[in-house]
DRENDO-1510 file (C-alpha; in Angstrom, 1 decimal, always signed):
<recs>
REC; n; res; u; v; w
REC; 1; MET; -24.8; -86.2; +28.7 .
REC; 2; PRO; -24.6; -82.3; +28.3 .
REC; 3; THR; -26.1; -80.2; +31.0 .
REC; 4; GLN; -28.8; -77.6; +30.4 .
REC; 5; THR; -26.3; -74.8; +30.7 .
REC; 6; GLN; -24.1; -76.5; +28.1 .
REC; 7; LEU; -27.0; -76.8; +25.7 .
REC; 8; ARG; -28.0; -73.2; +26.1 .
REC; 9; ALA; -24.4; -72.1; +25.5 .
REC; 10; ARG; -24.2; -74.3; +22.4 .
REC; 11; TRP; -27.4; -72.7; +21.0 .
REC; 12; VAL; -26.1; -69.2; +21.8 .
REC; 13; ALA; -22.8; -69.9; +20.2 .
REC; 14; THR; -24.4; -71.5; +17.1 .
REC; 15; THR; -26.8; -68.6; +16.7 .
REC; 16; GLY; -24.0; -66.1; +17.1 .
REC; 17; ILE; -21.7; -67.8; +14.5 .
REC; 18; LEU; -24.7; -68.1; +12.1 .
REC; 19; ALA; -25.4; -64.3; +12.5 .
REC; 20; LEU; -21.7; -63.5; +11.9 .
REC; 21; GLY; -21.7; -65.7; +8.8 .
REC; 22; LEU; -24.8; -64.0; +7.4 .
REC; 23; TRP; -23.3; -60.6; +8.1 .
REC; 24; THR; -20.0; -61.6; +6.4 .
REC; 25; LEU; -21.9; -62.8; +3.3 .
REC; 26; HIS; -24.7; -60.2; +3.3 .
REC; 27; GLY; -23.2; -58.5; +0.2 .
REC; 28; PHE; -23.3; -61.8; -1.6 .
REC; 29; LEU; -26.6; -63.1; -0.5 .
REC; 30; LEU; -28.5; -61.9; -3.6 .
REC; 31; PRO; -26.0; -63.6; -6.1 .
REC; 32; ILE; -26.2; -66.8; -4.0 .
REC; 33; VAL; -30.0; -66.7; -4.2 .
REC; 34; TRP; -29.8; -66.2; -8.0 .
REC; 35; ALA; -27.4; -69.2; -8.2 .
REC; 36; VAL; -29.9; -71.3; -6.2 .
REC; 37; VAL; -32.8; -70.3; -8.5 .
REC; 38; PHE; -30.8; -71.1; -11.6 .
REC; 39; SER; -29.6; -74.4; -10.2 .
REC; 40; LEU; -33.2; -75.5; -9.3 .
REC; 41; THR; -34.4; -74.5; -12.7 .
REC; 42; LEU; -31.7; -76.2; -14.7 .
REC; 43; TRP; -31.2; -79.3; -12.5 .
REC; 44; PRO; -33.3; -81.6; -14.8 .
REC; 45; LEU; -31.2; -80.4; -17.8 .
REC; 46; TYR; -28.0; -81.0; -15.9 .
REC; 47; CYS; -29.1; -84.5; -15.0 .
REC; 48; ALA; -29.9; -85.2; -18.7 .
REC; 49; LEU; -26.6; -83.9; -19.9 .
REC; 50; ARG; -24.7; -85.9; -17.3 .
REC; 51; LYS; -26.6; -89.0; -18.3 .
REC; 52; GLU; -26.5; -88.7; -22.0 .
REC; 53; LEU; -23.3; -86.8; -22.8 .
REC; 54; PHE; -21.0; -87.1; -19.8 .
REC; 55; PRO; -21.6; -90.5; -18.2 .
REC; 56; GLY; -18.1; -90.9; -16.8 .
REC; 57; PRO; -16.9; -90.2; -13.2 .
REC; 58; ARG; -16.0; -86.6; -14.1 .
REC; 59; GLY; -19.2; -86.1; -16.1 .
REC; 60; GLY; -20.8; -83.9; -13.4 .
REC; 61; ILE; -17.9; -81.4; -13.7 .
REC; 62; TYR; -18.1; -81.3; -17.5 .
REC; 63; ALA; -21.9; -80.9; -17.5 .
REC; 64; ALA; -21.8; -78.2; -14.8 .
REC; 65; LEU; -19.0; -76.4; -16.7 .
REC; 66; GLY; -21.0; -76.5; -20.0 .
REC; 67; LEU; -24.1; -75.1; -18.4 .
REC; 68; SER; -22.1; -72.4; -16.6 .
REC; 69; LEU; -20.5; -71.3; -19.9 .
REC; 70; ALA; -23.9; -71.3; -21.6 .
REC; 71; MET; -25.3; -69.1; -18.8 .
REC; 72; ALA; -22.3; -66.8; -19.1 .
REC; 73; ILE; -23.0; -66.3; -22.8 .
REC; 74; LEU; -26.7; -65.6; -22.1 .
REC; 75; LEU; -25.8; -63.1; -19.4 .
REC; 76; TYR; -22.8; -61.3; -20.9 .
REC; 77; GLY; -23.7; -61.6; -24.6 .
REC; 78; PRO; -26.5; -59.0; -24.7 .
REC; 79; VAL; -24.5; -56.7; -22.4 .
REC; 80; SER; -21.4; -56.9; -24.6 .
REC; 81; TYR; -23.5; -56.3; -27.7 .
REC; 82; GLY; -25.2; -53.3; -26.1 .
REC; 83; LEU; -21.8; -51.8; -25.1 .
REC; 84; VAL; -20.4; -52.2; -28.6 .
REC; 85; ARG; -23.5; -50.6; -30.1 .
REC; 86; LEU; -23.3; -47.8; -27.6 .
REC; 87; LEU; -19.7; -47.1; -28.5 .
REC; 88; LYS; -20.6; -46.9; -32.2 .
REC; 89; GLU; -23.6; -44.6; -31.5 .
REC; 90; MET; -21.3; -42.3; -29.4 .
REC; 91; GLN; -19.6; -41.1; -32.6 .
REC; 92; SER; -23.0; -40.1; -34.1 .
REC; 93; LEU; -23.9; -38.4; -30.8 .
REC; 94; MET; -20.7; -36.4; -30.7 .
REC; 95; SER; -21.2; -35.3; -34.3 .
REC; 96; LEU; -24.8; -34.2; -33.4 .
REC; 97; ILE; -23.5; -32.3; -30.4 .
REC; 98; HIS; -20.9; -30.5; -32.5 .
REC; 99; THR; -23.5; -29.5; -35.1 .
REC; 100; ALA; -25.9; -28.3; -32.4 .
REC; 101; GLN; -23.2; -26.1; -30.9 .
REC; 102; LEU; -22.8; -24.4; -34.3 .
REC; 103; GLU; -26.4; -24.3; -35.6 .
REC; 104; GLY; -28.8; -25.7; -32.9 .
REC; 105; ILE; -31.2; -28.5; -33.5 .
REC; 106; ALA; -34.1; -27.9; -35.8 .
REC; 107; PRO; -37.5; -29.1; -34.5 .
REC; 108; PRO; -39.1; -32.2; -36.1 .
REC; 109; ILE; -41.8; -31.5; -38.6 .
REC; 110; TRP; -44.4; -33.5; -36.7 .
REC; 111; LEU; -43.9; -31.6; -33.4 .
REC; 112; GLU; -46.3; -28.7; -34.3 .
REC; 113; SER; -49.0; -31.1; -35.5 .
REC; 114; ILE; -49.5; -32.7; -32.1 .
REC; 115; PRO; -53.0; -31.9; -31.0 .
REC; 116; LEU; -53.5; -29.2; -28.3 .
REC; 117; ALA; -49.8; -29.1; -27.1 .
REC; 118; GLY; -48.1; -28.8; -30.5 .
REC; 119; PRO; -47.5; -25.0; -30.6 .
REC; 120; GLU; -46.3; -24.9; -27.0 .
REC; 121; LEU; -43.9; -27.9; -27.5 .
REC; 122; LEU; -42.5; -26.1; -30.6 .
REC; 123; HIS; -41.9; -23.0; -28.6 .
REC; 124; LEU; -40.1; -24.9; -25.9 .
REC; 125; TRP; -38.0; -26.7; -28.4 .
REC; 126; ASN; -36.9; -23.5; -30.1 .
REC; 127; GLN; -36.3; -21.9; -26.7 .
REC; 128; TRP; -34.0; -24.7; -25.5 .
REC; 129; LEU; -32.6; -26.4; -28.6 .
REC; 130; GLY; -33.4; -24.2; -31.6 .
REC; 131; SER; -30.3; -22.0; -31.6 .
REC; 132; ALA; -26.6; -22.6; -30.9 .
REC; 133; GLU; -26.7; -20.2; -27.9 .
REC; 134; SER; -29.7; -21.9; -26.3 .
REC; 135; PHE; -28.1; -25.4; -26.8 .
REC; 136; LYS; -24.9; -24.2; -25.2 .
REC; 137; ASP; -26.8; -22.9; -22.2 .
REC; 138; LEU; -28.7; -26.1; -21.8 .
REC; 139; ALA; -25.4; -28.2; -22.2 .
REC; 140; HIS; -23.7; -26.0; -19.6 .
REC; 141; ALA; -26.6; -26.4; -17.2 .
REC; 142; MET; -26.6; -30.1; -17.6 .
REC; 143; PHE; -22.8; -30.8; -17.3 .
REC; 144; SER; -22.4; -28.3; -14.5 .
REC; 145; SER; -25.0; -30.1; -12.4 .
REC; 146; HIS; -24.9; -33.6; -11.0 .
REC; 147; LEU; -24.9; -35.3; -14.3 .
REC; 148; PRO; -21.2; -36.3; -14.3 .
REC; 149; SER; -21.6; -37.9; -10.8 .
REC; 150; TYR; -24.7; -39.7; -12.0 .
REC; 151; THR; -22.7; -41.1; -14.9 .
REC; 152; ARG; -19.9; -42.3; -12.6 .
REC; 153; THR; -22.5; -43.9; -10.3 .
REC; 154; LEU; -24.1; -45.7; -13.3 .
REC; 155; ALA; -20.7; -47.0; -14.4 .
REC; 156; VAL; -20.0; -48.3; -10.9 .
REC; 157; PHE; -23.4; -49.9; -10.8 .
REC; 158; ILE; -22.8; -51.7; -14.1 .
REC; 159; VAL; -19.4; -53.0; -13.1 .
REC; 160; HIS; -20.8; -54.2; -9.7 .
REC; 161; ARG; -23.7; -56.0; -11.5 .
REC; 162; LEU; -21.3; -57.7; -13.9 .
REC; 163; ALA; -19.1; -58.8; -11.0 .
REC; 164; SER; -22.1; -60.1; -9.1 .
REC; 165; ALA; -23.2; -62.1; -12.2 .
REC; 166; PHE; -19.7; -63.7; -12.3 .
REC; 167; PHE; -20.0; -64.7; -8.7 .
REC; 168; THR; -23.4; -66.1; -9.4 .
REC; 169; LEU; -22.0; -68.3; -12.1 .
REC; 170; VAL; -19.2; -69.6; -9.9 .
REC; 171; VAL; -21.7; -70.5; -7.1 .
REC; 172; PHE; -24.0; -72.0; -9.7 .
REC; 173; PHE; -21.2; -74.3; -10.9 .
REC; 174; PHE; -20.4; -75.6; -7.5 .
REC; 175; ILE; -24.1; -76.1; -6.6 .
REC; 176; LEU; -24.5; -78.3; -9.7 .
REC; 177; VAL; -21.3; -80.3; -9.0 .
REC; 178; ASN; -22.4; -81.0; -5.4 .
REC; 179; GLY; -26.1; -81.1; -6.1 .
REC; 180; GLU; -26.8; -84.7; -5.0 .
REC; 181; MET; -25.1; -84.2; -1.7 .
REC; 182; LEU; -26.8; -80.8; -1.1 .
REC; 183; LYS; -30.2; -82.3; -2.0 .
REC; 184; ASP; -29.9; -85.2; +0.4 .
REC; 185; GLU; -28.7; -82.9; +3.2 .
REC; 186; VAL; -31.5; -80.4; +2.7 .
REC; 187; LEU; -34.2; -83.1; +2.6 .
REC; 188; LYS; -32.8; -84.7; +5.8 .
REC; 189; LYS; -32.7; -81.3; +7.6 .
REC; 190; ALA; -36.3; -80.5; +6.4 .
REC; 191; GLU; -37.6; -83.9; +7.6 .
REC; 192; ARG; -35.9; -83.4; +11.0 .
REC; 193; LEU; -37.3; -79.9; +11.4 .
REC; 194; PHE; -40.8; -80.3; +10.0 .
REC; 195; GLY; -41.5; -84.0; +10.3 .
REC; 196; GLU; -42.6; -86.3; +7.6 .
REC; 197; ASN; -44.1; -83.4; +5.6 .
REC; 198; GLY; -40.8; -81.5; +5.4 .
REC; 199; ASP; -39.6; -83.4; +2.4 .
REC; 200; ARG; -42.8; -82.5; +0.5 .
REC; 201; HIS; -42.6; -78.8; +1.5 .
REC; 202; VAL; -39.0; -78.6; +0.1 .
REC; 203; ARG; -40.1; -80.3; -3.1 .
REC; 204; HIS; -43.0; -77.9; -3.5 .
REC; 205; ALA; -40.6; -75.0; -3.1 .
REC; 206; ALA; -38.3; -76.3; -5.7 .
REC; 207; ASN; -41.2; -77.0; -8.1 .
REC; 208; ALA; -42.5; -73.5; -7.5 .
REC; 209; VAL; -39.1; -71.9; -8.4 .
REC; 210; ARG; -38.8; -74.1; -11.5 .
REC; 211; ALA; -42.4; -73.3; -12.6 .
REC; 212; THR; -41.9; -69.6; -12.0 .
REC; 213; VAL; -38.8; -69.5; -14.2 .
REC; 214; ASN; -40.4; -71.6; -16.9 .
REC; 215; GLY; -43.5; -69.4; -16.9 .
REC; 216; ILE; -41.4; -66.2; -17.1 .
REC; 217; VAL; -39.3; -67.6; -20.0 .
REC; 218; LEU; -42.3; -68.8; -21.9 .
REC; 219; VAL; -44.2; -65.5; -21.5 .
REC; 220; ALA; -41.0; -63.5; -22.5 .
REC; 221; LEU; -40.7; -65.6; -25.7 .
REC; 222; GLY; -44.4; -65.1; -26.4 .
REC; 223; GLN; -44.0; -61.3; -25.9 .
REC; 224; GLY; -41.0; -61.3; -28.2 .
REC; 225; VAL; -43.0; -63.1; -31.0 .
REC; 226; ALA; -46.1; -60.9; -30.5 .
REC; 227; LEU; -44.2; -57.6; -30.5 .
REC; 228; GLY; -42.0; -58.9; -33.3 .
REC; 229; PHE; -45.2; -59.3; -35.4 .
REC; 230; GLY; -46.1; -55.7; -34.4 .
REC; 231; PHE; -42.7; -54.5; -35.5 .
REC; 232; GLN; -43.2; -56.2; -38.8 .
REC; 233; MET; -46.7; -54.6; -39.3 .
REC; 234; ALA; -45.3; -51.2; -38.3 .
REC; 235; GLY; -42.6; -51.3; -40.9 .
REC; 236; PHE; -39.5; -51.6; -38.6 .
REC; 237; GLN; -36.3; -53.0; -40.0 .
REC; 238; HIS; -34.4; -55.9; -38.4 .
REC; 239; VAL; -37.6; -57.4; -37.0 .
REC; 240; ALA; -36.0; -60.7; -36.0 .
REC; 241; LEU; -33.2; -58.9; -34.0 .
REC; 242; PHE; -35.8; -56.7; -32.3 .
REC; 243; GLY; -37.9; -59.7; -31.5 .
REC; 244; VAL; -35.0; -61.6; -29.9 .
REC; 245; LEU; -33.9; -58.5; -27.9 .
REC; 246; THR; -37.5; -58.0; -26.8 .
REC; 247; SER; -37.7; -61.6; -25.5 .
REC; 248; LEU; -34.5; -61.1; -23.5 .
REC; 249; VAL; -35.5; -57.7; -22.1 .
REC; 250; ALA; -39.0; -59.0; -21.3 .
REC; 251; LEU; -37.5; -61.2; -18.6 .
REC; 252; ILE; -37.3; -58.0; -16.5 .
REC; 253; PRO; -40.6; -57.0; -15.1 .
REC; 254; PHE; -42.3; -54.1; -16.9 .
REC; 255; ALA; -39.5; -53.8; -19.4 .
REC; 256; ALA; -41.7; -54.9; -22.3 .
REC; 257; LYS; -44.1; -52.0; -21.6 .
REC; 258; LEU; -41.1; -49.6; -22.0 .
REC; 259; ILE; -40.2; -51.3; -25.3 .
REC; 260; SER; -43.8; -50.8; -26.5 .
REC; 261; ILE; -43.8; -47.1; -25.5 .
REC; 262; GLY; -40.3; -46.5; -27.0 .
REC; 263; ALA; -41.3; -48.1; -30.3 .
REC; 264; ALA; -44.5; -46.1; -30.4 .
REC; 265; LEU; -42.5; -42.8; -29.8 .
REC; 266; VAL; -40.1; -43.7; -32.6 .
REC; 267; LEU; -43.1; -44.1; -35.0 .
REC; 268; ILE; -44.6; -40.8; -33.8 .
REC; 269; SER; -41.3; -39.0; -34.2 .
REC; 270; GLN; -41.2; -40.2; -37.8 .
REC; 271; GLY; -44.5; -38.6; -38.5 .
REC; 272; THR; -46.7; -41.8; -38.5 .
REC; 273; VAL; -48.8; -40.8; -35.5 .
REC; 274; ALA; -51.7; -43.2; -36.2 .
REC; 275; ALA; -49.3; -46.2; -36.5 .
REC; 276; GLY; -47.5; -45.2; -33.3 .
REC; 277; ILE; -50.7; -45.0; -31.3 .
REC; 278; THR; -51.9; -48.3; -32.8 .
REC; 279; PHE; -48.7; -50.0; -31.9 .
REC; 280; LEU; -48.8; -48.5; -28.4 .
REC; 281; ILE; -52.3; -49.9; -27.8 .
REC; 282; TYR; -51.4; -53.3; -29.3 .
REC; 283; GLY; -48.1; -53.6; -27.3 .
REC; 284; LEU; -49.7; -52.6; -24.0 .
REC; 285; VAL; -52.6; -55.0; -24.4 .
REC; 286; VAL; -50.2; -57.9; -25.2 .
REC; 287; VAL; -47.9; -57.1; -22.3 .
REC; 288; ILE; -50.7; -56.5; -19.8 .
REC; 289; LEU; -52.6; -59.7; -20.7 .
REC; 290; SER; -49.5; -61.9; -20.7 .
REC; 291; ASP; -48.0; -60.5; -17.5 .
REC; 292; ASN; -51.2; -60.3; -15.4 .
REC; 293; TYR; -53.1; -63.3; -16.7 .
REC; 294; VAL; -51.1; -65.8; -18.8 .
REC; 295; LYS; -48.0; -65.8; -16.5 .
REC; 296; PRO; -49.9; -66.4; -13.3 .
REC; 297; GLN; -51.9; -69.2; -15.0 .
REC; 298; LEU; -48.8; -70.9; -16.3 .
REC; 299; ILE; -47.1; -70.7; -12.9 .
REC; 300; GLY; -50.2; -71.6; -10.8 .
REC; 301; ASN; -51.2; -74.6; -12.9 .
REC; 302; GLN; -47.8; -76.2; -12.5 .
REC; 303; VAL; -47.7; -75.9; -8.7 .
REC; 304; ARG; -51.5; -76.3; -8.0 .
REC; 305; LEU; -51.6; -72.7; -6.8 .
REC; 306; PRO; -54.8; -70.6; -7.3 .
REC; 307; PHE; -54.6; -67.8; -9.8 .
REC; 308; ILE; -55.1; -65.0; -7.2 .
REC; 309; TRP; -52.4; -66.4; -4.9 .
REC; 310; THR; -50.0; -66.7; -7.8 .
REC; 311; LEU; -50.6; -63.1; -8.9 .
REC; 312; LEU; -50.3; -61.8; -5.3 .
REC; 313; GLY; -47.1; -63.8; -4.9 .
REC; 314; ILE; -45.6; -62.3; -8.0 .
REC; 315; LEU; -46.6; -58.7; -7.3 .
REC; 316; GLY; -45.9; -58.9; -3.5 .
REC; 317; GLY; -42.5; -60.6; -4.1 .
REC; 318; ILE; -41.4; -57.9; -6.5 .
REC; 319; GLU; -42.5; -55.1; -4.1 .
REC; 320; SER; -40.8; -56.8; -1.1 .
REC; 321; TYR; -37.7; -58.3; -2.5 .
REC; 322; GLY; -37.1; -56.6; -5.9 .
REC; 323; PHE; -36.5; -58.6; -9.0 .
REC; 324; VAL; -35.6; -61.8; -7.2 .
REC; 325; GLY; -39.0; -61.6; -5.4 .
REC; 326; LEU; -40.5; -62.6; -8.8 .
REC; 327; PHE; -39.3; -66.1; -7.9 .
REC; 328; LEU; -39.4; -65.9; -4.1 .
REC; 329; GLY; -43.0; -64.7; -4.0 .
REC; 330; PRO; -44.7; -67.7; -5.7 .
REC; 331; THR; -42.3; -70.0; -3.9 .
REC; 332; ILE; -43.4; -68.7; -0.5 .
REC; 333; MET; -47.0; -68.9; -1.5 .
REC; 334; ALA; -46.6; -72.5; -2.7 .
REC; 335; VAL; -45.0; -73.6; +0.6 .
REC; 336; LEU; -47.8; -71.8; +2.6 .
REC; 337; MET; -50.4; -73.6; +0.5 .
REC; 338; SER; -48.6; -76.9; +1.0 .
REC; 339; ILE; -48.6; -76.4; +4.8 .
REC; 340; TRP; -52.3; -75.4; +4.6 .
REC; 341; ARG; -53.3; -78.5; +2.7 .
REC; 342; ASP; -51.3; -80.7; +5.1 .
REC; 343; SER; -53.1; -79.1; +8.1 .
REC; 344; LEU; -56.5; -79.7; +6.5 .
REC; 345; GLU; -55.6; -83.4; +5.8 .
REC; 346; SER; -54.4; -83.9; +9.3 .
REC; 347; GLU; -57.6; -82.4; +10.7 .
REC; 348; ARG; -59.7; -84.8; +8.6 .
</recs>
């Protein structure tokens, strides 16, 4: 029978080792959280694949490997495509810079026709870009400032994110392979800590994560279809490609608004001011309604969470934890609501 001093020493040692472990892994905590989110979301699909396609003793490994490869394609595919397109566009950019150093850049025809600010914008354009000398001065001011360091910082950021995504996929694979064991251990620990309701709280948290991801994906697909229809009506080419890219980018909070604004600016730069303003209004209405009403409704209905708490969980989670807070916020609110309902039932 351990003495009181031994118990205290054991708790102190356990707490210290846990703190050291968290400090050691603090740079990888975010990828681990993402891996847990992906695992909870795709667990039903993993179980279906293991049952239908890989029923053998090594079926879990094959199913986890297949899902990990599919996730890698989804994560790295758009990035690779964007980098290839960027390299191709760099040739056009270099040609434009060479021409501007010789002749400057002529202002677009529609610039002067902008109400109220048109003449002033035309004057500023001619002052900074209209002649070869002014363009050279502007380029010298830009490249002699902090722009090169910002470019290097951006490159390091991209490489770091790609490496974090790879680590996320590795952790995701091992969570799926050992999912049954991890699930049993987590449920046992939850029941030991929180009593007979611990199992239910953990399941509510898992359902909240799954519902949040499903709601985000469905809303992103809907935004891609709706904005794709807007691209078609506005006369853009490659509408299907733009719609797919919009659905992928719309997974990021507020990114669909930027797409709507960018497409509207492209239309205005081509001289179709009315079409640009119409598309801007249409895109913002679609994005605002889907992000602030449809998405909370989809998430809240699946986890029995009121609309206002779902919306506050999404917005508060993003503000407190960044992008991953988009999933943590509703999860925390769902667990709190589960505890609240259990307390009311116990009082009755």
